[in-house]
Structure formats: C-alpha cells, structure tokens
N, C-alpha and C positions, 0 to 999 in steps of 0.2 A: 369855814370848812368843817365845822363841827357844830352839832346841835345837841344840847343836853336839856332834858326836862327839869324844871324845878320840882320841889316836893308837891306843890299845888298842881302842877301839870301832870305828874304821875297819878295823883288822886283823881284828877279829871279823866284820865285815860281809863283807870280802873272802874270808875263808877259811871262814866259817860255812856258806855255801851248799854248798860242797863236802863239808864234814863231815856236813851233814844228808843229802845225796844218798848218801854212803857208808853212813850209818847206816840209811837206808831200804833200800838194796841188801842190807845185812847182815841186816836183819830179814826181808826177803823170802826170802833164801837159807835162813835158819833155818826159816822156816815151810814152805818147800818140802821140807825134810828131814823135817818132821813129817807130810808128806802133805796139808797144808792148802793149798788154793788161796785166795790172798788178794791184795788190792791193787786197783788201779784199771785198768780196761781201756777204751781209747778205740778205737771202731770207726767207720769211715766207709764209707758204702754209697750206691749210686744211689737216687734217690727211689722209683720204683715198685717195683723189686726189693727194696729195703730195707724198704719198708712191708709188702710182701706176704710176703717170705720171711725176711729177716734179723731184723726186730723180734721175731717170735715165738721165734726161736732164741735171741736175746739174753735174752729174759725167762725162757725155760726154763733157760738156763745160769745165770742169776742165782739162780733158785729152787734149783738143785742146789748152788750155791756161794755161800752167804749172806755170806761174808767178802769177796766181790768187789763192787765198785761198777762200773757200766758206763755209759759215755757213748756214745750212738749218735747220729751226725749223718748225716742224709740230705741229699744234695746232687745237683743236676742237673749239676754240674761238679766231680766228684771229682778230676779231673786237675789242677785249680788249687790243691788243698789243699796245705798245707805237709807234705811227706813225713814229716818227723820228728815231727809233731804227733800221729800215729796209730800205734797198735800193730798194727791190722789195717785194711787198706783193701780193700773188695770192689769189683772193677772189671769191667765188661762191655765187651768189645771189645779192640782192640789196645792194648798197654801201651807208651807212648812213652818212659817213664823207665827206662833200662836199669840204673840203680843199685838198683832195687827187686828184692827176691826174689819170684819168681812161683811160686805153687802153683795149678795148674789144678784148680778144684773140679768143673767139669762142662762138657760141650760146650754150645754155644749156637747151635743151628740157627736160621735166620731164614726166615720164610715170607712169600710174597706173599699178601695177603688182600684180600677185598672182600665186600660184602654180595651176596646173590643178586639183589636188585632192581637194584643197580648193574650187575652183569654182564648182566642181561637187557636193560637199557637201553642199555649201551655195548658189549657183547660181551666175550668172554673173550680176553685176550691169548694168542697162541699161542707167541710168542717174546719175549725181553727187549726187542728193538727196537720191538715194538708198544706199549710203555709210553709212547713219545713222543706218541701220540695219545690218551692217557688222562689223566684227572684224578688226579694223584698227591698223596698227603698225606705229609709228612715229619715224622719225630720228630727234633728237634734235641737231641742228647745227646753227651757226651764230646768236644765240640769237633771232631767228625768232619765230613767233607764229606758232608752228608746228601743231596746231589743226585746222588751217585754210588752206584748200586745194583749189587751184584754177585750173579751167579747161577751156581751150579755144579751139575753133574749128579753124583749120588752114584755112579753106575756108571762114569763117565768120569774119567780122570786128566788131562784137558785143563785148560787155563787157564780161569778163570771168564769168563763173558760179563759185560761191564761196560756199563752204559747210564747216561747222565746224564739225569736227569729235571728237569722244572721244576715244583716243587710249587705247587699252587694253594692249599693250606693247609699250615701247619706250626705245631708247638708243641713246647715242651720237656717236656710232660707226656704220658706214654704213655696215660693214661686218656682224655684229651681226644682224642688221635689215634684211639684205638679207637672212641670215641663217634661221631666224625665218619664213620668208615668204616661203622659199623653204621647210621648215618643216611643211607647211600647216597651220600656225597659223593665217594668215590673209592677208590683202591687204597692199601694201606699195606704196609710190610715190618715184621714184628714178630718178636720173639724167641719161641721156643717156650714159654718159661715163662709 
C-alpha cells in the first residue's frame, strides 16, 4: 500500500530526466545527419488563419515527413500562450514579446469592408473620421485595442490616420464578423487573407 524510493531511486529521479532529454537530443542529432526529419513539432496559430491556411500546410508537411508528429493548437489569444511550449507560433499583428525570434512570412494589409446594401443605406465613408457616424463591427483578437482603427495611404509616407470607433457588434471569431457585415449590419476591417 505504500511505495518509498531509496536514496538511489531519488537520485535516479533527479538526474534521469536530464539523461532522457540528452538522449532524445542525441537521437535527433543523429537522425538529422541521416537526412531524416523526425520528432514532435508543436505549432500555435490564430483560429481563422490557422484553420484556413496553417492546418492544410501542417497536414501536407506530415505527409512528406511521416516520422514527424505534429500538434497544432488554434487559439484566439496566442499572445497568452507559454512561449516555451511551442516550436512555432504564427502570429498576425504587432509582436509584444521582444524575446521571440521573428520571421515575417507575408505582409498583411487590412481593408475596410461593407456590403453594397449597407453602403446604399448608410452612404460610403469618404475619410476615416466619417466612421464615427457608421455602424462598426469589431474583431477582437490578439488582445489589441479593437476600437482604434488605423488607415494609411499607400502613396503617402505620412503618419496613418487613426480613428476610435464604437463597435455596435464585436466577436472574437472572424467568420462571425464577416457574416454580420455580409448581412448588412455594418463596416469591418479585415485582413487581406
């Protein structure tokens, strides 16, 4: 009914984890020299982008490298994830943690969008300040201030126009926000992807 470790057993527990980690690293190094990609890969990505773009890439990678197991976690708050828990973290937007190594994969332009019926009913905003009199829909992601929308002109090197909106609807799911806009409920700012 009771199990007690000997002194030798306690020493093995203390040092055994390190030995196992060293053995795993050695095995991975030897496999790398043989040209075999093997091991466990942990990937963290945003919900919508991860579902649409990262999940198919992960599956294709796994098909090409059958010795690799992959864990993909999709999250609406990747910034809160433990940094050391992931081999790769896909992030859209400003990166707050300066200890991470950043590799830009692609630009991410954002566009102001609305349905034609909404624009016919409420008019087309001519400048960012006009948004204050419109129904705005916010996507809550990455713990950013979703009420602060920034607009820049591609040809001008000036500071971006910034306007604070008051969202009439908001969600942490991009598909929901897009559906609301397509149903003529208001304006959204969405990533080009």
